DRENMARNU-38483 format. One line per field, with one value per atom (N, C-alpha, C, O): residue in three letters; x, y, z; residue number from 0. Coordinates in nm, 2 decimals. Example, Ala and Ser with C-alpha at 12.3 -4.5 7.8 and 13.67 -1.06 7.14 Angstrom:
<recs>
r c(ALA|ALA|ALA|ALA|SER|SER|SER|SER)
c1 c(1.32|1.23|1.32|1.42|1.28|1.37|1.29|1.34)
c2 c(-0.57|-0.45|-0.33|-0.33|-0.22|-0.11|0.00|0.11)
c3 c(0.78|0.78|0.78|0.85|0.71|0.71|0.79|0.80)
k c(0|0|0|0|1|1|1|1)
</recs>
This chain:
<recs>
r c(MET|MET|MET|MET|ARG|ARG|ARG|ARG|ILE|ILE|ILE|ILE|LEU|LEU|LEU|LEU|GLY|GLY|GLY|GLY|ILE|ILE|ILE|ILE|ASP|ASP|ASP|ASP|PRO|PRO|PRO|PRO|GLY|GLY|GLY|GLY|LEU|LEU|LEU|LEU|ALA|ALA|ALA|ALA|ARG|ARG|ARG|ARG|MET|MET|MET|MET|GLY|GLY|GLY|GLY|TYR|TYR|TYR|TYR|GLY|GLY|GLY|GLY|VAL|VAL|VAL|VAL|ILE|ILE|ILE|ILE|ASP|ASP|ASP|ASP|PHE|PHE|PHE|PHE|ASP|ASP|ASP|ASP|GLY|GLY|GLY|GLY|ASN|ASN|ASN|ASN|THR|THR|THR|THR|ILE|ILE|ILE|ILE|ARG|ARG|ARG|ARG|PRO|PRO|PRO|PRO|VAL|VAL|VAL|VAL|ALA|ALA|ALA|ALA|TYR|TYR|TYR|TYR|GLY|GLY|GLY|GLY|VAL|VAL|VAL|VAL|VAL|VAL|VAL|VAL|GLU|GLU|GLU|GLU|THR|THR|THR|THR|ALA|ALA|ALA|ALA|PRO|PRO|PRO|PRO|GLN|GLN|GLN|GLN|MET|MET|MET|MET|THR|THR|THR|THR|MET|MET|MET|MET|PRO|PRO|PRO|PRO|GLU|GLU|GLU|GLU|ARG|ARG|ARG|ARG|LEU|LEU|LEU|LEU|LEU|LEU|LEU|LEU|HIS|HIS|HIS|HIS|LEU|LEU|LEU|LEU|PHE|PHE|PHE|PHE|THR|THR|THR|THR|GLN|GLN|GLN|GLN|THR|THR|THR|THR|GLN|GLN|GLN|GLN|GLN|GLN|GLN|GLN|LEU|LEU|LEU|LEU|ILE|ILE|ILE|ILE|ASP|ASP|ASP|ASP|HIS|HIS|HIS|HIS|THR|THR|THR|THR|ALA|ALA|ALA|ALA|PRO|PRO|PRO|PRO|ASP|ASP|ASP|ASP|GLU|GLU|GLU|GLU|VAL|VAL|VAL|VAL|ALA|ALA|ALA|ALA|PHE|PHE|PHE|PHE|GLU|GLU|GLU|GLU|GLU|GLU|GLU|GLU|LEU|LEU|LEU|LEU|PHE|PHE|PHE|PHE|PHE|PHE|PHE|PHE|TYR|TYR|TYR|TYR|GLN|GLN|GLN|GLN|ASN|ASN|ASN|ASN|LYS|LYS|LYS|LYS|THR|THR|THR|THR|THR|THR|THR|THR|GLY|GLY|GLY|GLY|ILE|ILE|ILE|ILE|THR|THR|THR|THR|VAL|VAL|VAL|VAL|ALA|ALA|ALA|ALA|GLU|GLU|GLU|GLU|ALA|ALA|ALA|ALA|ARG|ARG|ARG|ARG|GLY|GLY|GLY|GLY|VAL|VAL|VAL|VAL|GLU|GLU|GLU|GLU|VAL|VAL|VAL|VAL|LEU|LEU|LEU|LEU|THR|THR|THR|THR|PHE|PHE|PHE|PHE|GLU|GLU|GLU|GLU|ARG|ARG|ARG|ARG|ALA|ALA|ALA|ALA|GLY|GLY|GLY|GLY|LEU|LEU|LEU|LEU|PRO|PRO|PRO|PRO|LEU|LEU|LEU|LEU|TYR|TYR|TYR|TYR|GLU|GLU|GLU|GLU|TYR|TYR|TYR|TYR|THR|THR|THR|THR|PRO|PRO|PRO|PRO|SER|SER|SER|SER|GLN|GLN|GLN|GLN|ILE|ILE|ILE|ILE|LYS|LYS|LYS|LYS|GLN|GLN|GLN|GLN|ALA|ALA|ALA|ALA|MET|MET|MET|MET|THR|THR|THR|THR|GLY|GLY|GLY|GLY|TYR|TYR|TYR|TYR|GLY|GLY|GLY|GLY|ARG|ARG|ARG|ARG|ALA|ALA|ALA|ALA|THR|THR|THR|THR|LYS|LYS|LYS|LYS|VAL|VAL|VAL|VAL|GLN|GLN|GLN|GLN|MET|MET|MET|MET|GLN|GLN|GLN|GLN|LYS|LYS|LYS|LYS|ALA|ALA|ALA|ALA|VAL|VAL|VAL|VAL|THR|THR|THR|THR|MET|MET|MET|MET|LEU|LEU|LEU|LEU|LEU|LEU|LEU|LEU|ARG|ARG|ARG|ARG|LEU|LEU|LEU|LEU|GLU|GLU|GLU|GLU|GLN|GLN|GLN|GLN|VAL|VAL|VAL|VAL|PRO|PRO|PRO|PRO|GLN|GLN|GLN|GLN|PRO|PRO|PRO|PRO|ASP|ASP|ASP|ASP|ASP|ASP|ASP|ASP|ALA|ALA|ALA|ALA|ALA|ALA|ALA|ALA|ASP|ASP|ASP|ASP|GLY|GLY|GLY|GLY|LEU|LEU|LEU|LEU|ALA|ALA|ALA|ALA|VAL|VAL|VAL|VAL|ALA|ALA|ALA|ALA|MET|MET|MET|MET|THR|THR|THR|THR|HIS|HIS|HIS|HIS|ALA|ALA|ALA|ALA|PHE|PHE|PHE|PHE|GLY|GLY|GLY|GLY|GLN|GLN|GLN|GLN|ARG|ARG|ARG|ARG|PHE|PHE|PHE|PHE|LYS|LYS|LYS|LYS|GLU|GLU|GLU|GLU|GLN|GLN|GLN|GLN|GLN|GLN|GLN|GLN|ARG|ARG|ARG|ARG|MET|MET|MET|MET|ARG|ARG|ARG|ARG)
c1 c(1.11|0.95|0.89|0.95|0.77|0.65|0.62|0.59|0.60|0.56|0.46|0.48|0.34|0.28|0.25|0.21|0.25|0.25|0.07|0.00|0.02|-0.15|-0.06|0.04|-0.20|-0.19|-0.39|-0.49|-0.37|-0.50|-0.65|-0.63|-0.79|-0.83|-1.02|-1.05|-1.09|-1.24|-1.24|-1.26|-1.21|-1.27|-1.15|-1.15|-1.07|-0.96|-0.81|-0.71|-0.80|-0.68|-0.59|-0.61|-0.48|-0.38|-0.31|-0.35|-0.18|-0.13|-0.03|-0.04|0.10|0.18|0.26|0.27|0.31|0.39|0.48|0.49|0.56|0.73|0.77|0.71|0.89|0.92|1.11|1.20|1.12|1.25|1.35|1.34|1.41|1.53|1.67|1.79|1.63|1.75|1.85|1.91|1.85|1.91|1.86|1.88|1.79|1.69|1.54|1.49|1.50|1.34|1.28|1.32|1.20|1.14|0.99|0.90|0.97|0.80|0.72|0.73|0.61|0.51|0.39|0.33|0.34|0.18|0.15|0.18|0.09|0.04|-0.09|-0.11|-0.17|-0.32|-0.35|-0.29|-0.53|-0.60|-0.72|-0.78|-0.78|-0.95|-0.97|-0.90|-1.09|-1.22|-1.31|-1.35|-1.38|-1.54|-1.63|-1.58|-1.74|-1.83|-1.88|-1.95|-1.88|-1.92|-2.09|-2.13|-2.14|-2.29|-2.34|-2.45|-2.19|-2.29|-2.30|-2.29|-2.35|-2.35|-2.22|-2.14|-2.24|-2.08|-2.09|-2.01|-2.21|-2.17|-2.16|-2.10|-2.19|-2.14|-2.01|-1.94|-1.97|-1.83|-1.74|-1.64|-1.75|-1.69|-1.70|-1.60|-1.79|-1.83|-1.74|-1.70|-1.70|-1.63|-1.53|-1.49|-1.46|-1.29|-1.27|-1.16|-1.36|-1.31|-1.27|-1.17|-1.39|-1.40|-1.29|-1.26|-1.26|-1.15|-1.00|-0.92|-1.03|-0.89|-0.86|-0.74|-0.97|-0.94|-0.91|-0.89|-0.93|-0.89|-0.76|-0.72|-0.70|-0.58|-0.47|-0.36|-0.52|-0.48|-0.42|-0.32|-0.56|-0.56|-0.45|-0.36|-0.48|-0.37|-0.22|-0.13|-0.19|-0.05|0.02|0.12|-0.05|0.00|0.13|0.25|0.06|0.21|0.26|0.22|0.36|0.37|0.40|0.43|0.40|0.39|0.31|0.24|0.29|0.17|0.21|0.22|0.24|0.27|0.14|0.06|0.17|0.03|0.12|0.21|0.02|0.06|-0.04|-0.16|0.06|-0.03|-0.15|-0.09|-0.24|-0.34|-0.31|-0.26|-0.36|-0.28|-0.40|-0.36|-0.50|-0.56|-0.57|-0.56|-0.59|-0.52|-0.69|-0.75|-0.74|-0.82|-0.95|-0.97|-1.03|-1.12|-1.15|-1.14|-1.18|-1.23|-1.31|-1.28|-1.42|-1.54|-1.49|-1.52|-1.42|-1.40|-1.23|-1.21|-1.14|-1.10|-1.17|-1.12|-1.26|-1.38|-1.40|-1.36|-1.46|-1.47|-1.33|-1.35|-1.22|-1.14|-1.07|-1.01|-1.11|-1.08|-1.18|-1.16|-1.25|-1.36|-1.32|-1.30|-1.27|-1.21|-1.05|-0.98|-1.02|-0.81|-0.93|-0.89|-1.02|-1.05|-1.05|-0.96|-1.15|-1.16|-1.06|-1.00|-1.03|-0.85|-0.75|-0.69|-0.73|-0.65|-0.72|-0.64|-0.82|-0.94|-0.90|-0.87|-0.92|-0.93|-0.77|-0.75|-0.67|-0.51|-0.52|-0.43|-0.57|-0.54|-0.64|-0.65|-0.72|-0.80|-0.71|-0.72|-0.61|-0.55|-0.45|-0.37|-0.40|-0.29|-0.20|-0.11|-0.16|-0.05|0.00|-0.07|0.14|0.22|0.15|0.09|0.16|0.12|0.20|0.21|0.26|0.35|0.28|0.17|0.30|0.29|0.39|0.48|0.38|0.46|0.37|0.28|0.46|0.44|0.46|0.54|0.38|0.42|0.57|0.66|0.59|0.73|0.85|0.94|0.80|0.90|0.91|1.00|0.80|0.82|0.92|1.00|0.90|0.94|1.08|1.16|1.13|1.25|1.33|1.44|1.28|1.30|1.31|1.41|1.24|1.24|1.28|1.27|1.34|1.41|1.54|1.64|1.54|1.61|1.61|1.70|1.46|1.40|1.25|1.14|1.26|1.09|0.98|0.88|1.03|0.91|0.91|0.89|0.94|0.98|0.82|0.75|0.80|0.68|0.61|0.68|0.48|0.47|0.52|0.52|0.56|0.65|0.79|0.87|0.82|0.98|0.96|1.03|0.85|0.79|0.82|0.91|0.73|0.71|0.81|0.85|0.85|1.05|1.10|1.22|1.09|1.19|1.14|1.21|0.98|0.94|0.98|1.02|0.98|0.99|1.18|1.24|1.22|1.41|1.43|1.48|1.40|1.43|1.39|1.45|1.24|1.18|1.25|1.25|1.31|1.36|1.22|1.22|1.13|0.98|1.03|1.11|0.95|0.99|0.84|0.81|0.77|0.72|0.65|0.63|0.61|0.55|0.39|0.29|0.43|0.27|0.19|0.20|0.01|-0.07|-0.22|-0.28|-0.22|-0.31|-0.19|-0.10|-0.19|-0.07|-0.09|0.01|-0.22|-0.20|-0.14|-0.10|-0.14|-0.06|0.06|0.12|0.14|0.28|0.30|0.39|0.19|0.23|0.24|0.30|0.12|0.17|0.30|0.37|0.38|0.44|0.58|0.66|0.58|0.65|0.65|0.74|0.52|0.52|0.60|0.67|0.56|0.63|0.76|0.81|0.85|0.94|1.02|1.14|0.95|1.04|1.01|1.07|0.90|0.90|1.06|1.15|1.08|1.21|1.28|1.31|1.33|1.45|1.49|1.61|1.39|1.36|1.36|1.26|1.43|1.41|1.46|1.39|1.61|1.64|1.56|1.58|1.47|1.42|1.29|1.23|1.20|1.04|0.97|0.85|1.05|0.98|0.87|0.77|1.01|0.97|0.88|0.85|0.82|0.70|0.59|0.49|0.58|0.47|0.40|0.43|0.24|0.08|0.08|0.17|0.02|0.03|-0.12|-0.18)
c2 c(1.28|1.23|1.16|1.13|1.15|1.09|1.03|1.03|0.90|0.77|0.74|0.78|0.66|0.64|0.53|0.51|0.39|0.24|0.20|0.25|0.14|0.07|-0.07|-0.12|-0.07|-0.27|-0.24|-0.20|-0.29|-0.31|-0.38|-0.47|-0.28|-0.44|-0.36|-0.26|-0.45|-0.38|-0.29|-0.18|-0.42|-0.34|-0.26|-0.21|-0.28|-0.21|-0.17|-0.25|-0.08|-0.07|0.06|0.18|-0.05|0.03|0.09|0.06|0.20|0.36|0.34|0.29|0.41|0.47|0.57|0.56|0.67|0.77|0.82|0.84|0.84|0.83|0.95|0.95|1.04|1.06|1.04|1.02|1.03|0.93|1.03|1.04|1.08|1.19|1.08|1.12|0.96|0.89|0.83|0.73|0.91|0.83|0.81|0.73|0.89|0.93|0.87|0.88|0.81|0.80|0.86|0.85|0.94|1.01|0.97|1.00|0.94|0.94|1.00|1.09|1.02|1.15|1.12|1.20|1.01|0.97|0.83|0.76|0.78|0.62|0.59|0.62|0.54|0.47|0.38|0.31|0.42|0.31|0.36|0.42|0.31|0.38|0.28|0.20|0.24|0.13|0.17|0.28|0.04|0.02|-0.04|-0.15|-0.03|-0.08|-0.17|-0.17|-0.33|-0.39|-0.45|-0.53|-0.36|-0.30|-0.25|-0.24|-0.18|-0.09|-0.22|-0.34|-0.14|-0.23|-0.20|-0.11|-0.33|-0.34|-0.16|-0.07|-0.16|0.00|0.11|0.21|0.12|0.22|0.17|0.27|0.10|0.07|0.11|0.16|0.10|0.12|0.24|0.30|0.30|0.46|0.54|0.65|0.44|0.52|0.54|0.65|0.40|0.38|0.47|0.52|0.51|0.58|0.70|0.74|0.79|0.93|0.92|1.03|0.83|0.82|0.89|0.98|0.74|0.75|0.83|0.85|0.95|1.04|1.19|1.30|1.16|1.26|1.25|1.34|1.14|1.05|1.13|1.16|1.15|1.15|1.35|1.40|1.41|1.54|1.58|1.66|1.52|1.57|1.51|1.55|1.44|1.42|1.40|1.34|1.46|1.47|1.37|1.39|1.28|1.18|1.23|1.33|1.15|1.14|1.01|1.01|0.92|0.78|0.70|0.74|0.58|0.48|0.38|0.36|0.28|0.12|0.04|0.06|-0.07|-0.14|-0.28|-0.30|-0.38|-0.51|-0.57|-0.55|-0.67|-0.71|-0.84|-0.91|-0.87|-0.96|-1.12|-1.16|-1.20|-1.30|-1.41|-1.41|-1.48|-1.59|-1.65|-1.63|-1.78|-1.96|-2.02|-2.11|-1.90|-2.00|-1.93|-1.97|-1.86|-1.77|-1.72|-1.60|-1.80|-1.72|-1.56|-1.44|-1.61|-1.50|-1.40|-1.28|-1.43|-1.31|-1.22|-1.10|-1.35|-1.23|-1.19|-1.12|-1.21|-1.11|-0.98|-0.87|-0.98|-0.85|-0.73|-0.61|-0.78|-0.73|-0.67|-0.57|-0.82|-0.74|-0.61|-0.49|-0.66|-0.50|-0.42|-0.32|-0.41|-0.26|-0.25|-0.15|-0.35|-0.31|-0.23|-0.12|-0.28|-0.18|-0.01|0.07|-0.01|0.12|0.17|0.26|0.12|0.20|0.22|0.33|0.11|0.16|0.24|0.32|0.27|0.34|0.53|0.62|0.53|0.65|0.69|0.81|0.61|0.65|0.65|0.73|0.62|0.63|0.70|0.70|0.77|0.90|1.02|1.12|0.99|1.15|1.13|1.21|1.08|1.08|1.01|0.98|0.96|0.92|0.78|0.68|0.79|0.64|0.54|0.57|0.43|0.31|0.20|0.18|0.14|-0.01|-0.08|-0.02|-0.18|-0.36|-0.42|-0.42|-0.49|-0.58|-0.71|-0.71|-0.78|-0.96|-0.92|-0.82|-1.01|-0.98|-1.05|-1.03|-1.15|-1.22|-1.10|-1.10|-1.00|-0.89|-0.78|-0.71|-0.72|-0.68|-0.72|-0.64|-0.83|-0.90|-0.90|-0.88|-0.92|-1.00|-0.82|-0.81|-0.68|-0.56|-0.54|-0.49|-0.57|-0.54|-0.59|-0.53|-0.74|-0.80|-0.88|-0.89|-0.92|-0.94|-1.13|-1.21|-1.16|-1.27|-1.29|-1.24|-1.34|-1.34|-1.45|-1.49|-1.48|-1.53|-1.49|-1.57|-1.34|-1.32|-1.31|-1.32|-1.30|-1.30|-1.17|-1.09|-1.13|-1.01|-0.97|-0.84|-1.02|-0.93|-0.92|-0.83|-0.99|-0.92|-0.81|-0.71|-0.86|-0.73|-0.59|-0.51|-0.59|-0.47|-0.43|-0.32|-0.52|-0.47|-0.43|-0.39|-0.43|-0.39|-0.28|-0.18|-0.26|-0.10|0.00|0.11|-0.04|0.05|0.09|0.19|-0.02|0.00|0.10|0.21|0.05|0.15|0.28|0.38|0.28|0.43|0.53|0.65|0.42|0.50|0.55|0.66|0.48|0.49|0.42|0.33|0.52|0.47|0.37|0.34|0.34|0.22|0.15|0.22|0.02|0.00|0.05|0.09|0.03|0.12|0.03|-0.08|0.10|0.03|0.08|0.18|0.04|-0.19|-0.20|-0.11|-0.33|-0.43|-0.34|-0.30|-0.30|-0.26|-0.13|-0.10|-0.05|0.04|0.07|0.17|-0.06|-0.09|-0.14|-0.10|-0.24|-0.30|-0.23|-0.25|-0.08|0.03|0.07|0.04|0.15|0.14|0.08|0.13|-0.05|-0.17|-0.17|-0.21|-0.12|-0.09|-0.01|-0.02|0.11|0.24|0.22|0.22|0.21|0.16|0.07|0.09|-0.04|-0.11|-0.07|-0.12|0.04|0.14|0.15|0.11|0.29|0.35|0.24|0.23|0.13|0.10|0.03|-0.01|-0.01|-0.05|0.09|0.09|0.19|0.27|0.24|0.25|0.21|0.16|0.07|0.07|-0.01|-0.14|-0.11|-0.20|0.03|0.07|0.05|0.04|0.04|0.01|-0.14|-0.16|-0.22|-0.35|-0.37|-0.49|-0.32|-0.29|-0.25|-0.32|-0.12|-0.09|-0.16|-0.23|-0.11|-0.18|-0.20|-0.14|-0.26|-0.30|-0.24|-0.24)
c3 c(-0.40|-0.47|-0.34|-0.23|-0.38|-0.27|-0.33|-0.45|-0.23|-0.30|-0.18|-0.06|-0.21|-0.17|-0.20|-0.31|-0.09|-0.05|-0.05|0.04|-0.12|-0.09|-0.05|-0.08|0.07|0.10|0.04|0.09|-0.06|-0.15|0.02|0.09|0.03|0.10|0.08|0.03|0.13|0.13|0.26|0.30|0.32|0.48|0.58|0.69|0.50|0.56|0.43|0.44|0.36|0.28|0.38|0.41|0.40|0.45|0.36|0.25|0.36|0.31|0.43|0.54|0.34|0.38|0.30|0.17|0.37|0.22|0.31|0.43|0.18|0.27|0.14|0.03|0.19|0.09|0.03|0.11|-0.07|-0.10|-0.23|-0.35|-0.16|-0.26|-0.29|-0.31|-0.30|-0.36|-0.25|-0.27|-0.15|-0.02|0.10|0.20|0.07|0.25|0.21|0.10|0.32|0.32|0.45|0.57|0.40|0.57|0.58|0.50|0.65|0.66|0.66|0.76|0.58|0.63|0.69|0.77|0.65|0.68|0.67|0.57|0.79|0.76|0.80|0.92|0.74|0.84|0.73|0.65|0.79|0.71|0.68|0.76|0.52|0.58|0.56|0.48|0.64|0.66|0.65|0.68|0.60|0.57|0.64|0.68|0.67|0.75|0.72|0.61|0.81|0.75|0.70|0.62|0.80|0.75|0.67|0.63|0.59|0.48|0.39|0.42|0.22|0.13|0.02|0.00|-0.03|-0.14|-0.19|-0.16|-0.27|-0.37|-0.25|-0.29|-0.10|0.00|0.05|0.08|0.07|0.09|-0.06|-0.03|-0.17|-0.27|-0.29|-0.28|-0.31|-0.25|-0.15|-0.17|-0.02|0.09|0.03|0.00|0.00|-0.05|-0.17|-0.18|-0.26|-0.31|-0.32|-0.38|-0.21|-0.19|-0.05|-0.01|0.00|0.09|0.01|0.03|-0.10|-0.18|-0.21|-0.20|-0.28|-0.34|-0.26|-0.31|-0.11|0.00|0.08|0.15|0.05|0.07|-0.08|-0.05|-0.20|-0.28|-0.29|-0.32|-0.24|-0.21|-0.08|-0.09|0.01|0.14|0.11|0.19|0.04|0.04|-0.08|-0.09|-0.19|-0.31|-0.36|-0.39|-0.36|-0.40|-0.53|-0.58|-0.58|-0.70|-0.80|-0.92|-0.71|-0.73|-0.68|-0.59|-0.72|-0.61|-0.66|-0.78|-0.52|-0.55|-0.48|-0.38|-0.57|-0.43|-0.44|-0.51|-0.31|-0.30|-0.40|-0.42|-0.47|-0.55|-0.47|-0.40|-0.47|-0.41|-0.45|-0.55|-0.35|-0.38|-0.31|-0.19|-0.32|-0.22|-0.31|-0.43|-0.18|-0.20|-0.17|-0.22|-0.07|0.04|-0.03|-0.14|0.02|-0.01|-0.11|-0.12|-0.20|-0.34|-0.31|-0.34|-0.24|-0.25|-0.14|-0.16|-0.05|0.00|-0.12|-0.14|-0.20|-0.30|-0.41|-0.49|-0.42|-0.55|-0.46|-0.50|-0.38|-0.33|-0.26|-0.25|-0.21|-0.16|-0.35|-0.38|-0.48|-0.61|-0.64|-0.68|-0.62|-0.65|-0.59|-0.66|-0.45|-0.41|-0.44|-0.42|-0.47|-0.53|-0.70|-0.74|-0.76|-0.85|-0.83|-0.85|-0.79|-0.70|-0.69|-0.76|-0.62|-0.55|-0.65|-0.66|-0.73|-0.92|-0.99|-1.04|-1.02|-1.05|-1.00|-1.08|-0.89|-0.87|-0.84|-0.81|-0.85|-0.89|-1.03|-1.07|-1.10|-1.24|-1.29|-1.41|-1.23|-1.21|-1.21|-1.28|-1.14|-1.05|-1.15|-1.10|-1.26|-1.37|-1.29|-1.37|-1.17|-1.10|-1.15|-1.14|-1.20|-1.21|-1.12|-1.02|-1.16|-1.03|-1.11|-1.23|-0.98|-0.99|-0.92|-0.88|-0.90|-0.80|-0.79|-0.87|-0.65|-0.67|-0.53|-0.45|-0.58|-0.53|-0.37|-0.34|-0.25|-0.08|-0.09|0.00|-0.20|-0.19|-0.18|-0.11|-0.29|-0.33|-0.27|-0.29|-0.16|-0.07|0.06|0.10|0.10|0.20|0.17|0.27|0.02|0.04|0.04|0.10|-0.02|0.00|0.12|0.16|0.20|0.34|0.43|0.54|0.40|0.55|0.47|0.54|0.33|0.26|0.24|0.19|0.29|0.28|0.21|0.24|0.16|0.10|0.13|0.07|0.23|0.33|0.49|0.58|0.50|0.67|0.66|0.56|0.81|0.93|0.90|0.83|0.93|0.96|1.06|1.06|1.15|1.29|1.24|1.29|1.16|1.08|0.96|0.93|0.92|0.86|0.90|0.86|1.00|1.13|1.20|1.24|1.22|1.31|1.11|1.11|1.09|0.92|0.92|0.95|0.89|0.89|0.98|0.94|1.14|1.25|1.23|1.24|1.20|1.22|1.10|1.11|1.00|0.85|0.86|0.83|0.91|0.92|1.06|1.10|1.11|1.27|1.34|1.39|1.33|1.43|1.55|1.57|1.65|1.81|1.82|1.93|1.74|1.79|1.62|1.52|1.63|1.54|1.50|1.57|1.35|1.28|1.27|1.20|1.39|1.34|1.29|1.32|1.25|1.23|1.15|1.12|1.13|1.03|0.91|0.85|0.87|0.72|0.70|0.59|0.81|0.74|0.77|0.73|0.88|0.90|0.74|0.67|0.68|0.49|0.37|0.27|0.40|0.31|0.33|0.24|0.47|0.44|0.37|0.30|0.42|0.36|0.17|0.10|0.13|-0.03|-0.11|-0.21|-0.04|-0.03|-0.04|-0.15|0.11|0.08|-0.03|-0.06|-0.07|-0.14|-0.32|-0.41|-0.32|-0.41|-0.43|-0.51|-0.27|-0.31|-0.35|-0.47|-0.26|-0.32|-0.40|-0.41|-0.49|-0.65|-0.73|-0.80|-0.76|-0.81|-1.00|-1.10|-0.96|-1.06|-1.18|-1.30|-1.08|-1.17|-1.19|-1.26|-1.14|-1.12|-1.30|-1.30|-1.43|-1.50|-1.54|-1.60|-1.46|-1.44|-1.37|-1.39|-1.30|-1.17|-1.24|-1.23|-1.32|-1.39|-1.46|-1.56|-1.38|-1.38|-1.57|-1.63|-1.61|-1.79|-1.80|-1.91)
k c(0|0|0|0|1|1|1|1|2|2|2|2|3|3|3|3|4|4|4|4|5|5|5|5|6|6|6|6|7|7|7|7|8|8|8|8|9|9|9|9|10|10|10|10|11|11|11|11|12|12|12|12|13|13|13|13|14|14|14|14|15|15|15|15|16|16|16|16|17|17|17|17|18|18|18|18|19|19|19|19|20|20|20|20|21|21|21|21|22|22|22|22|23|23|23|23|24|24|24|24|25|25|25|25|26|26|26|26|27|27|27|27|28|28|28|28|29|29|29|29|30|30|30|30|31|31|31|31|32|32|32|32|33|33|33|33|34|34|34|34|35|35|35|35|36|36|36|36|37|37|37|37|38|38|38|38|39|39|39|39|40|40|40|40|41|41|41|41|42|42|42|42|43|43|43|43|44|44|44|44|45|45|45|45|46|46|46|46|47|47|47|47|48|48|48|48|49|49|49|49|50|50|50|50|51|51|51|51|52|52|52|52|53|53|53|53|54|54|54|54|55|55|55|55|56|56|56|56|57|57|57|57|58|58|58|58|59|59|59|59|60|60|60|60|61|61|61|61|62|62|62|62|63|63|63|63|64|64|64|64|65|65|65|65|66|66|66|66|67|67|67|67|68|68|68|68|69|69|69|69|70|70|70|70|71|71|71|71|72|72|72|72|73|73|73|73|74|74|74|74|75|75|75|75|76|76|76|76|77|77|77|77|78|78|78|78|79|79|79|79|80|80|80|80|81|81|81|81|82|82|82|82|83|83|83|83|84|84|84|84|85|85|85|85|86|86|86|86|87|87|87|87|88|88|88|88|89|89|89|89|90|90|90|90|91|91|91|91|92|92|92|92|93|93|93|93|94|94|94|94|95|95|95|95|96|96|96|96|97|97|97|97|98|98|98|98|99|99|99|99|100|100|100|100|101|101|101|101|102|102|102|102|103|103|103|103|104|104|104|104|105|105|105|105|106|106|106|106|107|107|107|107|108|108|108|108|109|109|109|109|110|110|110|110|111|111|111|111|112|112|112|112|113|113|113|113|114|114|114|114|115|115|115|115|116|116|116|116|117|117|117|117|118|118|118|118|119|119|119|119|120|120|120|120|121|121|121|121|122|122|122|122|123|123|123|123|124|124|124|124|125|125|125|125|126|126|126|126|127|127|127|127|128|128|128|128|129|129|129|129|130|130|130|130|131|131|131|131|132|132|132|132|133|133|133|133|134|134|134|134|135|135|135|135|136|136|136|136|137|137|137|137|138|138|138|138|139|139|139|139|140|140|140|140|141|141|141|141|142|142|142|142|143|143|143|143|144|144|144|144|145|145|145|145|146|146|146|146|147|147|147|147|148|148|148|148|149|149|149|149|150|150|150|150|151|151|151|151|152|152|152|152|153|153|153|153|154|154|154|154|155|155|155|155|156|156|156|156|157|157|157|157|158|158|158|158|159|159|159|159|160|160|160|160|161|161|161|161|162|162|162|162|163|163|163|163)
</recs>
């Protein structure tokens, strides 16, 4: 099974693609889709749509897992990121792909055994578990891989995380 993990964002959407056969996880691809700050909001959303569609075409995932959004301070930023996430979700839904979501604490727990792990601990866990030579950069790409791995680790419980 090929799993695509998404760390949603407007300026930078992180992604990680893994193959999972029930026992083994193998990294396939990771990176980010970026939008430029000087682009208008509609231009940024369109860019996310076209690049996400290309990501689907190039990686052919079987399932897609998202990190849920949580904003505690800047609600304005939260709104624009939520708009971007909506485009990202819509693109995968249009492609007919099963979508799942996980909270940041679920991802941290799955990756490190501790729901409040730091960014550095998460990056080290991704690097070690995938036997990578270096930490995936930028951080959003490592986060995308962590989301995909969390979905793989929780295959027995995946229907509980299905987007409604």
